[in-house]
N, C-alpha and C positions, 0 to 999 in steps of 0.2 A: 102619587107618594105621599105618607101621611107627612105632618110634621114631626112626629119623631123620629120616621126613617129619615126624613130629610136629616135632620140634626144628627143620626149617627151615621149618615154617608159623610155628612161635613167632616165629622173628628177624625172619620179614617183617612180621608183627602189631608186633613191636616196633619195626620201622624205621619202619612206616607211622604208628604210633602216632606215633612222635618227630616226624615230619614234620607229623602234623596238628596237634599240640601247637604246634610251632614257628609254624606256619602262621598257627594262631587266636592266639597271642601274639603274632604279627608284625602281625595285622589289628588287635586290641585297642591294640597298644603304637603302632601309626601312629595309631590314632583317638585316643588320649590325647593326641598330641602335634600333630599336625596335623589334626585332626577330620574331616572329610570330604574334604579334599585329596587324601590318600593312597589312595581309592577311585578317583581318575580321574574324570572328567566324570560319571559315569552316576549316575543317582538313587541313592535308597536301597535297598539290596537287604533284603529280608524275610529275616527269622532263618530261616525253613523253606527259601529258597532257598540259604540258606549252607551250612546241613546237607546237602544235596543237593551242593552244590560239593565242601564237604571228605569226603562220602561217594567221589565220584568221583576225587577227589583221592587218596585212600586207595588205590583200587582201582587206578588208573594208576600208583602207586609200588610197590605190591605187583608190578604187571605188570615193572615195568622193574628191578625189583631181582634177579630171576632171574638168574643166571648172574653177577651182581657181585661185586665181593670183598665181605670182611665188612661189613656196614653199619658205621657211625659216626656220632659224634654231628656236628651241625651246626657247622663251623669256625667259632670264634667268637675272634678273637685281638687285638680293640682292647684298647689299655691304657687301664688306670686313668682316670677322667677326673679334673681336678682340682676340689676340693672348694671353692674360692675362685675359679675363672674369674670374670672381669671384664669387664664393658665387650664391645665387637666386635657390637653390633646389627646394625647395617648391614650388618657384611660375610657375618653367618651369615643374615640376609634374602636376600640377595644369592646366596649359595649355596644355599640352599632354594630358592629359585626356579628356579635354574639345574636342580638337580636335578630339582624336579617339570616343568618344561618339558620335559625332555630324557628323557621316561620311553619313547621309541619308538628312542631312539637310543643309542650307546657315548658316556657322555659322560665327560671328561676336565677335572676342576677344578683348576689348576693355582696354587699359592698360591707366591709368592717375598717378600723382602724382608730387611731388613739382618739381620745377625748379633744374637740375642736378641730380636728383636721378636716373637716367641711365636706362630711359625708351627706349630709340632709342637702348642702348646697346644690352637691355634683347630682343627686336624685332627682331633684327638681328641675335643674336645667338640663337634664337627658333629658327629663318628660316632654317638656316643650319641644325638643328637638325631636323627639319621633311622634308626636299627639297626630299627625295624621294617619300615621298606619291603625290607630284603635277609633273608629268611630263610632263603636256601641257604647263605650263606657271607658271613663278614667276615673277610678277610685284611688282616693288617697285617704290615710289612717296614720296618725301619730301614737305608737304602740306603747311611748312612755316607758322605754327601755332606760333611760337615764332621767328618770324625773324623781323629783323627791316624793309628787304621790303615789311612786309604784306603778307596775306595769300594767297596763289596761287589759282587762279581759277579753279575750277571746270572743266569748258571746256579744258583748257588748259593741265590739268592732261588727260583727255580721249584724247586727241589729241596724246600724249605721248603713252599712253597704246595702242592705235589703231594702231598707226606705229610700235610700237613692237610687234603687233600680226599680222602684214604684210598688213594691210589695208591702202591704198594710197588715198582714194577719203573719205576726212575726211569731215561727215556732218557740216554745219556750224552752225545750231541750237543746243543749246545743251542738248535738247530732244532728238533729231534726233540721237546725238554722241552718248550719252547716251543708247540709245537701240539699235544699231551697236553694243556697246561693250558688252551690254548683248548679244546678238545673238551669237558673236565671243566666248563667254565664255561657251554657252549653251552645257552642257552635256561634258563638260572640268574639267580635274582634275588639277584646279587653284591656285596658291596661291598669294592674294592680299595685299601687305603690306601699309598702309597708315602710314606714319610716321608725330607726330608733328602737329595733326589736329588742327583747330582752333575752330570748332563748329559742331553740329549735321548737318547744311546743308551744310557745306562743304562736309561733309562723304558721306551723302545719293545718289547723283548722280553716285558714281563711287563703287557703290553695284553691284556685278554679281546679276542674277537672278536665277541662276541654283544650286540646292543643293550640287553639287561637288565640290563647290568651298568654299574655306576659307579665311577670310578679317581677319588680325590682324591691330588694330589700335593704336596709342598711342596720347596721349594729354595731356595738362598740367590740363585743367579742365575736369570733369566727364560728360561723355556723354550720360545723362540720358536719353536722347530723341531718341536715337537708339533701335527700337524695337527689342526685342530677345537677345539684345547685352548681353556677358558673363563681367559681370566688374570685373576689378582687378586695385585695388590700391596700388602702390608700395611704401612702405617705405623706410628708411635710411637704411641703414647694420645694421646688429649686429655688435658689437665690435669686434668680432672674424673674422666677413668677412671683414670688414674694414681694420683690421690688417693685413691679408693674401692679400688683394688689393694692400697695399704700399708695402709689401714685394714682390712680383711679380713685381712691377714697380722698385722700387730701388734696389731688391736684397737681399737674405733673410742677408749676413751677415751683409750688413749695418742696416737692421731694428732690428738682433736679437743682436748686440752687445750693444745696448742700449735701453732696452725694455720701461724703463720709460719715456725715451725722445720718443719712437714708440708711447706709450699709450698717449703722449702731445698731438703729432701731430692729432692723429685720434680724441682724444678729442676736438682740434681746430676747426677741418673740422668739427664737428658735423656728421661725420660717412656720410657725402655727398660723394657719388661716384664722383662727378664733380670735388668735392674740394680735394679729396683725389688724384685724378688723378693728378690734377694741381700741389697740394705740392709734389708729389713724381716724375712728369717729372723735376720739377723744382732743387730737388737734384740730382735727375739722372743725371743732367748736368751740376753739381759742385760738382767737386770730392774733392774739398777742403774742400766741407761742411762737416759738420756730422749731425747726427739726432738731435743732441742737438741744432746746428745752427739753424736747421729748427725751430725746437720748439720755440727757442726764438723768432724767428721773427716773428711767429704767435702767442706769448704770448700777443703781444700789442692788443687790442682789437680794438684801435682807427687807427690802420693800418692794420688789418688782411685781409682783404679786398684786399687791396693794392697788398698783398703778393700772394693772389689767383689768379694770372693770368700769362699765357704762352702761348706764340704764339696765335693763336686764340681762346684759351679757357681760359675763363675768367668769375668768378662767377658772379661778379656784374652785368655785361651785361646780363648774363642769366636771373637774377632777373629783370632787367630794364624793361626786354620786357614784362613780366607779370603784372608788375607795371602800364607801358604806356596803358594797357588794361583797367585800373579802372575808375571811373568817379571821379570826384574832390572830393566829399563826401566820396567814399570807399578809396582813397588816403588820405586824413586827417584822417581817422578813422585809417588805417593801421599804420600811421605813429605816433599817439599819441598814440595808444595802446601798443607801444613797449617800452615807456619811463619807464613804473614800471619794476624793476628788477625781476619781479616773476616768478617762473616755469610755472607760465599758470595765466591765467586772468578769472575771472568769467564774465559773459556775462553784468552784473551790473557793475562792474569795467569798461570793456570796454566801457558801453555806458556814463560813468562819465567822462571818458578821452574826450571823444568826444563833451563832453557837451548835450547829448541826451539822452531821455528816453529809456527805453529799447525795447518799442516797435517799436521807429524810428531806434534803431541800428539793429534790425534784418534783416532787407534786406541786408544793406551792407557786416555784418558778414557773411551772407550765400554766398555772391560773394566772398569775400577774402577766405571762406573756400573751395568754388567750385574751385577755380585757385589754390589751395593747399598753398596759403600763410599764412592761417592758416590752424593749424589742431585741430580736437578734443582733447581735453587731456585725458588721458589713466586713470588717478586715478580721474577726478571729472567731474562736470558738465560744467568747462568751455574750454578756449581755449587756445592753446599754439602756440608759433612762433619756428621754428628751429632756433637754435643759429645763424646761419649767417644771415638767413631772419631778425632776430631781430637786427641784426649791421646795415644792409643793411636800414631798416626803421629808425633806429634812425639817420643815415647817411642823408637819405632824410631829415628827420624834422630838421636837424643841417642847411641843406642847405634851406629848404622851409619855416620854421616856424620860429617866433620870437621867443626871450627868455621868453618873457610873455609870448606866447602861451603856452610854453612847461611848463614854471613854473606851469601854470593854469591848466592845464590836469592832471600833477602828483599829483598836489595839493588836485584836487577833488578825483584823486583815492584814495589817503592817508586816506581824509576826509570818503569816502565811507567805506573802510575797519577799521577806528575807530569807526566808528558808527555802524557796524557788530559786530565787538569783544566785544564791550561794551554791547550789546543787550545779545550777545550768552553769556556772562559772566552771565548775570543777570537772564535769563532764563533758564540757564544750572544747577543754583543752586551756585555760586561762592558766598561766603557769602562777599565779599570785590570786589567790581569792581570799573569803573573808578569811579571818583568823582571829577569832574569838570563842568561847564556850556556847554551846546551844542553850537559846533561853530557856529559863523554868516553864516559860509559858507555851513551850512545846507541845501541842496536843497530838493523840494519835493520827489525825486527819494530814496534819501537816508531816510528821514521819511518815505516812502513806504514799503522801506525794513526791517523797525523795525517790521513787522508783519511776514516775511518771518522768516521758518525754526523756528516756535514757538514749543515749548514742548523742553524739554531736549534733547530728541534723536535726533532732527534736529539740537538744537544749538550745541550740544555735538560733532556731527557728521560735522558738517560746521565746526568747530574750528579744528578739527582733520582733516579735508580735507585743511584746508587754514594755518595750522599753520608754516608750511615753509614759504608760501609767506609774511605772516606777518611778520616773522623775515627776510626775505631777505628786506621787505619795512624798517626794522628798519636799518637795516645795510647800506642800499642807503641811508636814511634820514640823518644818521651820517656824511656823506661826504657832503652833501649840506648846501649853505649858507641859511641864513634866506631868505623868511619866510618858509621855508620847510622844517629845520632844526628842529624844536620844536617837528614836528610829531614821530622824532626818540624815544624819551622820552615820550611822549603821546602813540603811539601804546605800546609801551614797558610796561607801567604802565597798558594800558587795558589788553594787555596779561597775564602777569605774576599770575594773579588769578586763571586762568585756567592751566598755568604751574604747580603752588602749588598743586593746586586741584588734579591733574595727580599724581603729588610726580616725574616730570620729572626735577631734578636736573640739569642736564646738561644743557639743554636748559634754564632752567630758569637762571641759573649763567651767561651763553652768554648773555641772553637777558639784564639781570639788569645790568651787566658788562658794555656794548655797550651802553646803557640808561646813566651811572653814568659817563663815558669818555664824551660824547656830551653836556651833560648837565654842566660839571664842566668847559669845554672849552666855553661854551657860556656865564659861568659869572653870570648868573641869579641866585637870591636867590631861589626862590620858585623851579623850577626844580633842583638844587643841592641840595634841603634839602630832594627833596620827592625819588630823585636818591639814596642818601647815607639812607633813611630809608628803600627805597627797600633793600639795599645790609644788612641792618639789618634784617630783616625779611629772608633774605638766609642764612646769619649765624645762625639764630635760630636754622633754620631747618637742619642745618647741624652740630647742638649742640656744635658751638662755641658761647657760652652764654655771655662771656666777651666782645667778638667782636660784637656780636649784641648788647649790651648794649652801649658800644661805641660810634657805629653809629648812635643810635637813639637820644643819647642825641648830638653827633655833629648835626646832623637835626635840633634839638631843639635847639641849640646854633645859629644855621644860622638863623633860622625864627625869634626868639625872639631878635637877633641883639647880634653880639660879645661884651661883657660888658656894654651893653645897662640898661638903669635904667628903660626903659618904662615897665608898666605892661602889660599885654595880652589885656587888655581892650584898650590899647593904640596905637596895631599894627595897621599897615595898614590893611583895609580891604582883600585886598588880601592874606595877609599871615594867616589870622584868619583861613579859614578853612584847609587851608595846615597843620597848626599849630594841629589842633585837631586831623587831619587826623595823622598824625606823632604820638602825644601821645597816641593814640588807637592802632596804630600797635604795640609800645612798650609795650601797656598793653598785648594784647594777647599775645606776647613775654614771658613777665613774668608770665603771666599764664600758659603758656605751661611749664615753669620751676617750677612752684609751688608757684612761690613767691605771693601769694595771696594778701597781704596789698599794697605790691608796684604795684601790676600790680591795684588794686581797686583805687591807688592813681592818675594813670595815666590816668587811665579810666575816673574818675571822673573830671579831668581838661577838656580831651576832649568834656566829655559831658557838662560840663559848657558853653564852647566855642560855640558848637554846638548850646545851646539854648538861647543865646546873639546873633545869627546870625540873619541880620533881614528876615522878613518870604519872602520877595520879591525875595531872592537868592533861594528860593526851598530845599527842602528836598532831601539829596543827599543818596546814598546808604552806605554810610560810617558813615553815622549820624544814620541811622537803624541799622548798625551792631553794632555800639559803645554801642547804649540802650542794644541789645542781648550780647553783650561781657561783659557788666556788669551785666546782668542775671546768665553768665556763671561764672563769678568771685562768685557771691553770693551765685550759688547752689555748687560750689567747696569749699565754705566755711563754707555748712550747713545751709545757710540761704536762706532756701527755699522759705520762703514766701515776700523776696527781690526780690529774682529771678523770681518769679511770676511777680512782680509789674515792673520788666523792660521789663520782654518778653512781657507784655501785652503792655507798651510801645512802642517797636518797632513794635508789630504786626498794634498797631494805625498809627504810622507815617507810616508804609506800606499802609496802605489804603488811607494817603493821598498823598503819593509820587506819580507821573505820572508813573515812572519806578521802580515798587517797586522788592526789592533784594526777593528771595525766601521765600515765607511766609510760606510754607510747615515745613523749615528747622527749622523755630523758633517755630511755633506749637510743632512739636518734643520736643524742648527742655523744651516747656511748659508743655507737656505732663509728660516729666520727672518730673520735680519739682513738678506737682500736685502730682504724684503717691509718691514722697519721703515723702511728708505730710500726706499722706494717703487720698488725694481726688481723689478717684479711679473715681466717676464719671465726674469729672472735665476733670482727665488725659485722660479716655476711648474719651470724645468728641474732644481732643485735638487730638487727634491719628486719630481719624475718619475724622475730617475735613483734617488735613494732607493728608490722604490717597484719599480723594475725589480729593483734588487739584491736586494729582499726576497721578489720574486717567484721570482727564480733560485735563491735559498736556501730557498724552499718554507716562508717565515714570512709567511701570507695576512694575519694579522692585523695584523701591522705596514706588510705593504703597504698594504692599508686605511685605517690611520691615516694613510699618506703622503698617499693621493688626498683623504681629507678634508682635509689640509692645502692640497694642490693647490686644492681648491674655495673654500678660505676665499680662497687669494690670488687665484682669477678674481675671487670677488665683490670684493675688495677694489678689484681694476684696472677694474672695471665690466664684465667679461666673463662675466655672469650666466649665458649658455647653457652657457659653457666649466665652471661652477660645478656646474651641473645635472648635465652630464656626469660629472663626477667624484664627486659624491656620489652618483649612482646606482650608479656602479661599486663605491664603498666599501660603499654601502648595501648591494648584492647581494652583495658576498664575507662582510658580517657575518651575514646570512642563511644563507649555505651553511654559517658556522661556528657555527649556531646560536645566536650572540651579539645575542639578540633586542633587548636594551635598546641596543646602539647602534646596529642598524638600526635602531629608531626613531628615536635623537637624530637620524642623518643623516637621515632623511624630514624632520624640522623643519628642519635645516638647508637642505634642498632648496625647502623652501616658502616659506622668506626669499627665496631667489634666484629663486623665479618670481615671487614679488610684485613686484621689482625689474624682471622682463621685463614688466611689466602684467598677470599672469594672475594676477589677484589672487583672483577666486571658487577657482581651483585651489588658490591657497596656502592661503587660510581652509581649506578642503574639506581639503587635505593635513595641515595643524596640528592640526584637529578629529581626524583620523583617529590622528594621532601620541598625541593625549591619550588615545585612546579604549584605544589600546594599551598606553601606558604605565601607564594605570591599571590593564588586565587583568595586567600584567606585574610588577604592584608598585614600578616605577620613579619612584618619587616626585620625583627630582631632575629626570628627563627630563621627566614631566608639567610640572615647576613652568617647567623652561625653556620650554616650548613654549606655557605659559599665559600667560608673558611676553612671548612674540613674537607671539602672537595678537592679545594687547592693543596692540602698537606697530603691528600691521598694520591693526586696525580702529580704532587713531584716525588713521592715514593716511588711511582710507578716510570720515572724517568722523563715524563712529560711535563717538562717546564715550562713550555710556553702555554699549553692550556691550563697549567695550575695559577702561572701569572694572569690570565684572565680573571678567571675566578676569584684572584685576591683581591684582584681590582675592584670587581664586582659586589665585593665583599665591603671593601672599603666604603664604596659609593652608597651602599644600604646603611652603613654605620654612621656616615656622615648625614643621611638624611634624619637620622633618630637623634644628631648630635649627640652619640656616644665615642668619644675622644679616645677612650679606652678600647673600644673596639675597634676604632681605626690603627690605633697603635698596632693592635695585634694583624689587624689586615695588610698594613705596610710592613711588618715584619716578616710576612708568608710572601708578600710580593719580593721581597729582598732577596729572601732564599732563591725563589726562582729567577730572579735575574741572576744571580751570582753562579746558579748552575748553567746558566747561558753563557757564563763569560763576562758578563757585563758587570763588572766591580763597581766603578761608578755608579751607576744607576743604583746599586743595591744601594751602596753607603748613603746615596741621595734619599732613599726611603726611608732608611734606619735613622738619619737624621730628622726626616719629618717625622718618624713614630716616636722618638725619642722626646719630641715637641709634645705631641699629641697626649703621653703618657704621664708628662709635668703636668699638664694641663688638666689632667683627669685625678691629679696627685694619685696616682696606681704606681706605686715605687713597686710591687712587682713584677707589672708588665715593663717597667723602666729596668728592670733588671735584666730581664729579658732580652729586650732590645740591646742593651749596653753589652751583654754576652753574644748576641748574634754580632754587634758592630765588630768586636775583636775577632770572632771568628774569619769573618769576612776579611779582614785586617790579613789575617793570618792566611787564608787561602788566596789572597790577590796577589801574595808573595812581595808586598809592599809594607813600608811601618812597621817592622816588627814591634817597635817600643809604643807606637800608637794601638797596636791592637794589644798588648800588654796593658797598658794604662787603662783601655776600655774595660777590659776582663777585670783588672784590681777594681774598679769602681762600679763593675757589676757583683762582684763578690762581697764588697763592703755592704752595698744596698740590700743584697740578697741576704746577707746575714743581720740586717738591722732592721728587718722588717716588724712592724708592730704584732701582726698575726705571721709567727716564723713559719716558713716553709722550707723545710730542712733541705727536699729534694732539689729545689730552686738553687738554694746554697750550696749546695753537693755537686751540683752540676757546674755552676760558677766556679768553686774552687777546682773542681778537675781540670776544667780548662786552663785553667789559669795554672796550674801546676805545668802543665803540658806545655806552656808559654814558656814558663821559668826553665824548665828544663832544656827546649829547646835554645833559649839565650845563654845556656852554662850556670844558670843561677841554681846550683843543684840542692843547696840548702834550702832556699827558698820555695823550690818546687817540691822537696820532701814534707817540709810543712804543711803545703798546702793539699797536698795527696792526701797527708794522715787528716786533716779538716774536713777533705770531701769525704772521705770514708766515716767520719765520725758523723757528719749530716745524714748520710745515705743508712745509716745503722738506726738514728732517728726516724728518719723517714719510712724504716720499712723497705727500702729499694735494694733487696738484696743482691740482683743482678749489677747493677751500678757500682756497688761498694765491694764486690767482689773482682770486676772489673779494674776500679781504680787501686785496687790491694796489688793486683797484677802490675799495673804501672809504677805503683810504687816501689816493688821488687825487683823491678828492672831498673828503675833510677838508682838505686842504694846498690847494685850488682855494678854497672857500668859507670854511671857518673860518679858516682863516690865510692869507690868501692869497700863497702861493709857488708859483706857476704853473712856472718851471722843476721844481720837486720835483714837483708834481702830475703834470706830463707826463711825468716818468721813472716814477713809480708806475702809471700808465696804460699806459707801453712795457713795464715788467717782465710787466704782467696781458697783454698782446698777445702777448708771446713766449711764455707758460706757454699759454695757450689756443691757440697753434698747434701747440705740440707735442703738444697733446692732439688736436689734430685737430677742434676746436671753431670752426668760420668765425664763426658767430654771435657768441660770446663775443670771439674776437679782433675782430670790426669794430666790436662796440661799444666795446672797450679802445682801439681807434685812432680811434675818432671823440672818445672821452674824452680823448686827448692831444691831438688836435688842436684841443678847445676851449680845453685848458690853454695850447698854443702861440699861439692866437688872441687870447687874453685878456692874455698876456704881449707881444704886438705881434706875434709873428713870421707873419703873414698867409701867406706861402709856405709854409712848412713845415704850418701846419695844412691849409691847401686840400691839399697832398699826402696827408696821412692821412687826410683828410674821402675824398679818391679810393678810396684804399685801402679804407676802411671800405665804400662806396657797391659796392665789385667783392664785397665778402661778405654784405652783408645784402640784405634783398628784406623787402617789406611794409611794415608801420607802420615798422619800424627804419630802413630804407632810406630813406623818405620824410623821417622826422625828421633825419636826417643830410644831406639834400638840401636842406631847408629852413635848418640851419645854414649849409650853403655857399652858398646864397643870400644871408644876410644879409651875410656874408664878401665876395662879391662885390660888394654893394651899396656897401660903405664902411662899413655902420653897423656900430660897436663891438656886439659879442655882450652880452647880459645874462646872469647866472648863472640866472635864473628861467627862461629858454629852454632850458637845457641838460637832456638826457633822463638823462643817467648822472654 
């Protein structure tokens, strides 16, 4: 063999050996890093077979190299891996799985994310983990997509790659160079790393054509145009990952000795890897610094970006590269959207910051998101800045925007939030919301937003999402000069009703106090007064009655003028409505304390002011709420007719107001007032209208509540079939909403209606099923109520023994709930059951305990019921008539002096007391109590008991103290009530009673006329009894009282 031949063989041997060694090392490295996964899905290959395969590969390489360029080393261009790489386990696992699964296709993995998030670091670390899979080539290029020098030309990168692959003659045309590149990588197991790409067009010419290759790309923007690319968006570190990276850079000792300062540094860096690396490098290079020193330097937001630079690492410079890629419109939006110190920003608010419509802002927002200068908010539909990007954007705004531009942008955002909160308050059901004229700055997009999120679920969910953002704006405005400073209290006044409705006392307190401090510092009278009144409402909610009254009085004095002799009509116009608003708030607080007369005085003053305001000012929500509050005060005082008038006024004003408060809430209160007066048809209509409004607004839970109230009304009117239908509808809604406890309660209500309909077995079955369901759900309150109702039904069926067991079980559940009022009611039911069994001693013992529990609960209503039952038990036992009468007297006094009158309860107590007095021969007292009972029943609308009591009164007047004219009048009134009820039998008996009284008084003609009318209504034994009386009267014989049946 010639020397030249020997040299050629030597070159081939060396090249082949190089390939063999690389292949073997690749296999071994693959085995070390990913065990058998790198050998595919085949079973283990015996080492002799591996040797044969390697020899064959050597021969193939030897043959294929003939005529090729001089052999070169395998290209291996991977940058050095970082020694302190931290975290990203999930991302690495996902990428490795993608590579393994894409073994038979060209795999492109595109990693994107915020500047400084660690995309390049992850790329290099991944490459070093999987290097063994790619024995033929490992190529790397920085495409300079985020570089001051501008992005690299694809042809220049192809030149680099072709040289690395041993190609000396580089085609000048880009397409030819790309084709040659693909040819050289055909069939090769090559890894291509394209770092920091600018866009799809830059990457596409650099993609190999062979399925044996893998390409991993990083970019700031998402490369959505790369066909078949697997996308991975890199987020900032978790807190644990960020802390661990800092520990590795500065050393565990320095990081762990001051964990609080370490956490502060992590927070100041926003968990951004680049910022953490810079901060850690600065601390590591300064032995005289502590972690607290670094945390202190980073604490000042104005200098934070200045601090986050070390050598050629600079957070601001990294952000600036992406910023320069933006258009002027995109840059302006980026700057102005960052001015509001909210956690995130809804699209509508971002649009207002730039003074654009939501449609106009979509494209620039999409571009900012594409470049990861903004990110979709995790908990809302808005967008959010990384903390450092927000600082960068504000810094840019300070340099590029005038103060007027920044002020205008922030004012528009705050006005947008103000209008949205006010609308959400009204739509969501707050009875009191912002009461001020619309700002002149209100824009078309703000007005349009009022139609968004309609329905309480939308309004409530919007406020729930945005509550923290509104609170952040309140805090921000508190530190700003005019004209932005007033947004502090204006936003606070708008937000507080929602916080009050939710019972969020902590947030309410913080908001109200921030507003009060800012308003005080402003020196303006109206904001100071309204903020002081807001603190008064807060004090009232916290139970500080004295503090609340003091603050309200202080607010009133401020508005009227300290020591001023001006009347309210002489006050400046700008103070009139705020004064009415403060007085109304004071009235509501007094009402909650039960100070009805004082509440009425304040509310009526507010009402007069509202009526005096010129019509041009419009009707505000507070004016409507004031009328409703006057209705509440009247209802609480038992003046239900007047309550109806005020509620009607509130409803009328709601129709006149452009943004009316929740009409359904007022309708519900009107329904209760109607029901308290026995106007059941009107009450049912009010509840039905409220239910329809809730249905139209999509508030199914509130609709179910109104249907339940309609059912209660039907039951009170004796329309038990209608009650069952209403309860069933309400129950079905609760079931569909997954509110199983409420569903169970409605089933129990339905059972009581079924019992009234005579379907007693079905009622008992339904209650027992409800008890089982309540026990399964852990709804002890529902179970206790159901057991108590079951006890009453069983008692009505005459099963006193089982009624007693059910009442005892109800008592035990109430005891578990520490509900003394419930225990009192259960003990009362237990006492009735024992009395039916003849155990009067046990009954009285239970009632004494019930009285104690009612007093412990400060529940005078239940106490009155217990006292009444004690009196009846003494009567039934036949012992202690005076004791029984004494208890009934106390029951009547308690029932007639309730803070919220219950005329039906007072009527029963007075009726039973009248009966006790009559049995004791105290006819005058009996007549007085019967008449009082009739009046209470008339107020309560309980027509049946009113008529029955008139019958008792007629009999006492006829027999106890012969006053036949008065007796006849009482029977006549009873007949009129029975007639209005459609009760023919009751009317006939009452007419017969009136006829008897007339006969005894000597007016036989009038008596016969009443008997004739009674006979036309009665039948059976009742008719025969009246006929006998008529016959006696015709015979000329005087009637005897022992002959009278009623």
